[in-house]
C-alpha positions in Angstrom: -49.9 -16.1 6.8 -51.9 -14.1 4.4 -50.9 -12.8 1.1 -51.9 -9.5 -0.4 -51.4 -7.8 -4.4 -50.9 -3.9 -4.0 -51.4 -2.4 -7.5 -49.4 -5.1 -9.4 -48.7 -5.0 -13.3 -46.7 -7.1 -15.3 -45.5 -5.8 -18.8 -43.6 -8.1 -21.3 -42.1 -5.5 -23.9 -44.5 -3.7 -26.3 -47.2 -6.3 -25.8 -50.6 -5.6 -23.9 -50.1 -6.1 -20.2 -50.4 -9.7 -18.9 -51.1 -8.2 -15.7 -52.8 -4.6 -15.4 -53.3 -2.8 -11.8 -54.3 -6.1 -9.8 -55.2 -5.8 -6.0 -56.1 -8.5 -3.8 -56.4 -10.1 -0.3 -55.7 -13.7 0.0 -57.6 -14.5 3.4 -54.9 -17.0 5.8 -56.1 -20.2 6.0 -58.4 -20.4 3.2 -58.2 -21.6 -0.6 -58.7 -18.7 -2.9 -59.2 -19.6 -6.7 -58.1 -17.7 -9.8 -60.0 -18.8 -12.5 -60.5 -17.3 -16.0 -59.5 -18.1 -19.5 -55.8 -18.2 -21.3 -54.6 -14.7 -21.0 -56.4 -13.5 -17.8 -53.0 -13.5 -16.1 -54.0 -16.0 -13.4 -50.4 -18.0 -13.6 -48.6 -15.0 -13.9 -50.1 -13.7 -10.5 -49.7 -17.0 -8.9 -45.9 -17.0 -9.8 -45.3 -13.3 -8.3 -46.2 -15.1 -4.9 -42.8 -16.9 -4.8 -40.9 -14.6 -7.5 -40.8 -16.9 -10.0 -42.4 -13.5 -11.8 -41.2 -10.0 -10.9 -44.0 -7.7 -11.3 -43.7 -4.4 -13.2 -44.6 -2.3 -10.6 -46.9 -2.8 -7.4 -45.9 -5.0 -4.3 -46.9 -8.7 -3.0 -46.9 -8.8 0.7 -46.7 -11.7 2.9 -47.6 -11.1 6.6 -47.6 -7.4 5.5 -43.6 -7.8 4.5 -43.0 -7.0 0.7 -41.3 -10.0 -0.7 -39.5 -7.9 -3.2 -36.6 -7.9 -0.6 -36.6 -11.4 0.4 -34.1 -13.9 -0.9 -35.9 -15.8 -3.6 -34.4 -19.3 -3.0 -35.3 -18.9 0.5 -38.7 -17.5 -0.1 -39.6 -20.6 -2.0 -38.6 -23.3 -0.1 -41.0 -22.0 2.6 -44.0 -22.1 0.2 -45.3 -25.2 -1.4 -45.7 -25.2 -5.2 -47.5 -27.8 -7.3 -47.9 -28.0 -10.8 -50.1 -29.4 -13.8 -47.6 -32.2 -14.4 -46.5 -32.8 -10.8 -43.0 -31.6 -12.0 -41.2 -34.7 -10.0 -37.7 -35.5 -10.5 -37.6 -38.5 -12.8 -34.3 -39.7 -11.5 -35.6 -39.7 -7.9 -37.8 -42.2 -6.0 -41.0 -40.9 -4.7 -39.7 -40.7 -1.3 -36.7 -38.9 -2.1 -39.0 -36.5 -4.3 -41.1 -35.8 -1.5 -38.2 -35.3 0.9 -36.6 -32.8 -1.7 -37.0 -29.5 0.2 -36.2 -30.7 3.4 -33.0 -32.3 2.3 -31.9 -28.7 0.9 -33.0 -27.2 4.2 -30.5 -29.3 6.0 -32.7 -32.1 7.7 -31.0 -35.5 8.0 -31.9 -38.0 5.3 -33.7 -40.3 7.9 -36.0 -37.7 9.2 -36.8 -36.5 5.9 -37.4 -39.6 4.7 -39.6 -40.2 8.1 -41.4 -37.0 7.1 -42.0 -38.0 3.7 -43.4 -41.4 4.7 -45.8 -39.5 6.9 -47.2 -37.3 3.9 -47.8 -40.6 2.1 -50.0 -41.4 4.3 -51.7 -38.1 4.7 -52.2 -37.8 0.8 -53.3 -41.6 0.4 -50.6 -43.3 -1.2 -49.4 -46.7 0.1 -46.3 -47.0 1.9 -45.0 -49.4 -0.9 -45.0 -46.9 -3.5 -42.1 -45.2 -1.7 -39.0 -46.9 -3.7 -41.0 -46.4 -7.0 -39.5 -44.3 -10.1 -42.3 -41.4 -10.8 -42.9 -43.1 -14.2 -44.1 -46.2 -12.6 -47.1 -44.1 -11.0 -50.6 -43.0 -12.3 -51.5 -39.7 -13.1 -53.5 -39.1 -10.1 -50.4 -41.1 -8.1 -47.9 -38.3 -9.3 -50.3 -35.6 -8.4 -50.6 -36.6 -4.8 -46.8 -37.2 -4.6 -46.3 -33.5 -6.1 -48.7 -32.3 -3.3 -46.7 -34.1 -0.8 -43.7 -32.9 -1.4 -45.1 -29.3 -1.5 -46.0 -29.9 1.9 -42.8 -31.4 3.0 -41.6 -28.1 5.0 -44.9 -27.9 6.6 -45.4 -24.5 4.5 -48.0 -22.1 5.4 -48.8 -21.0 1.9 -49.8 -23.3 -1.0 -49.4 -22.5 -4.7 -51.4 -24.8 -7.0 -51.1 -24.3 -10.7 -53.7 -26.4 -12.7 -52.6 -29.1 -10.6 -55.2 -31.3 -11.6 -55.9 -30.4 -15.5 -53.8 -33.3 -16.7 -55.9 -36.1 -15.5 -59.2 -38.0 -16.3 -62.5 -36.5 -15.1 -62.8 -39.1 -12.6 -59.6 -39.1 -11.4 -59.9 -35.0 -11.2 -63.1 -35.3 -9.4 -61.4 -37.8 -6.7 -58.3 -35.6 -6.2 -61.0 -32.3 -5.7 -62.5 -34.4 -2.7 -59.1 -35.5 -1.4 -57.8 -32.1 -1.6 -60.7 -30.7 0.0 -60.4 -33.1 3.0 -56.8 -32.0 3.3 -57.6 -28.2 3.6 -60.3 -29.1 6.2 -57.3 -30.6 8.4 -54.5 -28.3 7.5 -56.2 -25.1 7.0 -53.2 -23.7 4.6 -53.5 -20.6 2.7 -54.2 -21.9 -0.8 -53.8 -19.9 -4.1 -55.1 -22.2 -6.5 -55.1 -21.5 -10.5 -57.7 -23.0 -12.5 -59.7 -22.3 -15.9 -62.5 -24.9 -15.0 -65.3 -22.9 -13.3 -66.9 -26.3 -11.7 -63.5 -26.9 -10.0 -63.3 -23.5 -8.7 -66.8 -23.9 -7.2 -65.7 -27.1 -5.8 -62.6 -26.0 -3.9 -62.6 -22.2 -3.4 -63.8 -20.6 -0.1 -63.1 -17.3 -2.4 -63.2 -17.1 -6.3 -61.6 -14.4 -8.3 -62.9 -14.5 -11.9 -60.5 -12.7 -13.8 -60.9 -10.9 -17.4 -58.0 -10.5 -19.8 -54.9 -8.7 -18.4 -55.8 -9.9 -14.9 -59.0 -7.5 -15.0 -61.1 -8.7 -11.8 -64.7 -9.4 -13.4 -65.9 -10.7 -9.5 -64.7 -11.7 -6.3 -66.6 -13.8 -3.9 -67.7 -17.1 -2.7 -69.0 -19.6 -4.8 -72.7 -19.1 -3.7 -72.2 -15.3 -4.4 -71.1 -15.8 -7.9 -73.7 -18.4 -8.6 -76.6 -16.6 -7.0 -75.4 -12.9 -7.8 -73.4 -12.6 -11.0 -72.0 -9.2 -11.0 -72.7 -9.0 -15.1 -73.4 -10.8 -18.4 -69.4 -11.5 -18.5 -69.9 -13.7 -15.1 -73.0 -15.2 -16.1 -71.9 -16.0 -19.5 -68.6 -17.6 -18.1 -70.3 -19.5 -15.6 -72.8 -20.8 -18.0 -75.5 -19.4 -16.4 -77.2 -17.6 -19.1 -77.3 -21.4 -21.2 -78.1 -23.4 -18.0 -74.5 -25.2 -18.0 -74.0 -24.5 -14.4 -77.6 -25.4 -13.2 -75.7 -27.2 -10.6 -77.4 -29.3 -8.1 -75.8 -31.7 -5.3 -76.2 -35.0 -4.5 -75.3 -36.9 -1.2 -73.2 -39.9 -1.5 -71.1 -42.1 0.7 -68.2 -40.4 -0.1 -69.6 -36.9 0.3 -71.4 -34.3 -1.4 -71.0 -34.6 -5.1 -71.4 -31.4 -7.2 -73.6 -32.3 -10.8 -74.0 -30.2 -13.8 -77.2 -30.1 -16.0 -76.5 -33.2 -17.5 -76.1 -35.0 -14.3 -72.4 -35.4 -15.1 -70.0 -35.0 -11.9 -68.3 -31.5 -11.8 -66.4 -32.0 -8.4 -67.3 -32.2 -4.9 -67.9 -29.7 -2.3 -65.1 -28.9 0.3 -66.0 -29.4 3.9 -68.3 -26.7 5.0 -69.4 -25.4 1.7 -72.9 -25.0 0.2 -74.2 -23.6 -2.6 -77.5 -21.7 -2.8 
């Protein structure tokens, strides 16, 4: 299930456009990362896909169908959505948080709970956490529950808005590696938002580097951007002009670790990815 943006814009009052004339094809079954600083419009673009934001002009299509004519509630229930702070319902236990969308879609409680337990195993959560409240989990565990909830209705599309931004660097690296393994198994169409270029390189099949207002600086694979930056803006954002993205790889028992110029972990490569 593919996503396409056709000349979308978003204007709020008299302010400069949050997004101006943005077009992009998000390939089916791959991870596309929107990366850029604050004001680049990346979250606005992501939320256009599930109609949480309505474009001022242009169209967003899913499988060649304009979503403007679709019921927004039904649309959201067939698209997974993961946000930075997990967005878990604090008054519902883990198993019921994961089962939320299937239950809203009319799935029986027993069946929804069985599906929730399957997903807990998929995302690496022990079954004994099922009856806990969100506040009793670590930040990394909460994010895993958030991803499990997003996958509960088996959506083809997964929207992820800075999902690992609120956890510490070591947990973030672990979550990136885990997310890469899940994507290698499930092949969802993922639109992932981050401000962290190292995270974009670790997770993205396609990276879209944005300037202010949703202007595209460059689109390409991680190797494309690192080896052939389009201009000085791209080089500067990647830190190539300062040697900050002098990445190298280290093989470990848990996969390929991406290290920066100071030898610090910058993420892990998704299955099948390579850097030049």
